[in-house]
N, C-alpha and C positions, 0 to 999 in steps of 0.2 A: 613400788619398784618391780615386784614380781609381775604385776599386771602389764607394765610397760615392756618387760622382757618377753612375756608371753605374746603380746601383740606384735612385737618385732619378729619373733620366731615364726608366728603365723603368717606374717607378710612375706617372709622369705620363702616359706614352704608352699604358699598358695600358688605362685606362678608355676612351680614344678608340677603340682597336682593338676592344674589346668592344662599344662602342656601335655602331660601324659594322657588326659582325657581327649585331647584334640588330635592324637596320633593313633592311626591304625595301620600297623605293619603286617603284611601277609607275605608268605613265602610260596613261590611257585616253581615247578620244574626243577626241584632240587635233587642232586645226586652226589655221591662221593666216589672216589676212585683211589686206588693204591698207586703210589709212585714207586715204591719199593717196600720191603717188609717193615720198615721202620717209619715210613712217611706216606702221607696221602693228602688229598685235597678235597674240598667240598665246593660245589658250584650251585647257584640258584638265582632266581630273580626276586628281588625285594620290591614289593609294592607298598607305597605310602598313600593310603586313601584319606588320610587325615588332613587337617589344615595347618599343621606345624611341621617344619623341617625336622628330620631325625637323623642322627649320626650313629652308625654301627661302630661301637668303640671296642668291643671285645666279644670273643666267642669262647665258650667252655664246652668240654665233653669229657665223659669218663673213659673214652677209648684211647686217649693220648695224654702224654705228659703235659703238652701244651698245644694250644691252637692260636694262630696268629693271622692277622689280615695281611695278605701279600699282594703284590702287583708285579707286572713286568714293565721295565723301563728301558729305553734306549740309553746305553751307557755313553753315548757320544761317538762311538766308533762303529756304529751300525749293528752292534751286537746287543741283543735284548738280554737283560739280566733281571732276575727275580729279587725282590727286596721287600722288607716289612713296610707297611703303610703306617706312617705316623699321623696321629690325629683322627683316624677313623675314616669311614666311608659315608659321605652325605647322601641321604635319600630325601630329596626335596618334597614338600607337601604336594600331593596330587601327582606324583611322578613315580618312576621305578628306576632301579639300578640293577644291572645284571652282573653277577659274579660268574666269569666264564674262563675257560682254559685260555692261556695266553694273555690274560687281563687280570682284573681284581679277582681274588679268590680267598678261601679260608685254607690255610696250610695246617695240616695235622702232623705234629712232630712228636717223635717218641711213642709211636703206636705200641700199645700193649700186646697186640696180636695183628698179623697181617689182615688187611681188609679183603674179604671174600665176596664174590658175586652173590647177590641175594640177601646178604647181611643188611641190617638196618643200623644207621648211625644217628644217634640222638645228639642234637646241638642246642645250646642255649645262646641266643643272640642277644647281646646287651646293647640297647639303644639309649643308655643313660636316662635322662629325664623322660624319654618316651617309653621307658619300660623295657621288659625283656620278652622275647618270643621263643617258645619251645618249638622245635621242629624235629621231625624224624624223616630221614631220607634213605633210599636204597643205595647200596654199593653197586655200581655198574662199571666194572673194569673194561668192558668191551665197547662202551659208548664212544662214538667218534665225535670229535669237536664239530661245532657248527661250521658251515662253510665260511672260511676266512675271507676277509676283504683282500683285494689285491695288495701285494706288498709293494711299498714304495722303496726303490733302491737308490734314490737320489741321483748322483752323477756316476754311479757305478755302471759300467757297460756290462750287459748280460751277453754271454756268448750265444751265437746263433745255434739252434738245434742241429745236431748232427744229422746228415743225410747219408743214406747208403745207396 
């Protein structure tokens, strides 16, 4: 009976171990910034050079009471609203996923102290069966967002620029 139970547990654990070995997640171009004295955000590009899909399910840090995965979505009225991502962020095998301002990002809530330029932020990224990744990124409150794609305004008429 014990041998059968041990074999069953090994069979269940083996795929997770193989999956973790087949995943290699790296972090590039990471930085954090302050939104206000009690909240901030972290941005980065996640590269999965492994052969298994991985999902970022959680982030932890000692600098804040909690860290959540957030994104911006059209609320249906043309207004973008930020909200928590349920189910995590998929990083397919052999691909990358960028966490950027105005898109998916890590929200840092309940900061224990304001984020100051030059400070370093340590994060633990939890990819479930793919393992965890420890990363340290600088605080850069002055960094400008990447050039945004043109905004689509649907059927809204945009006023012509004023001429003098």
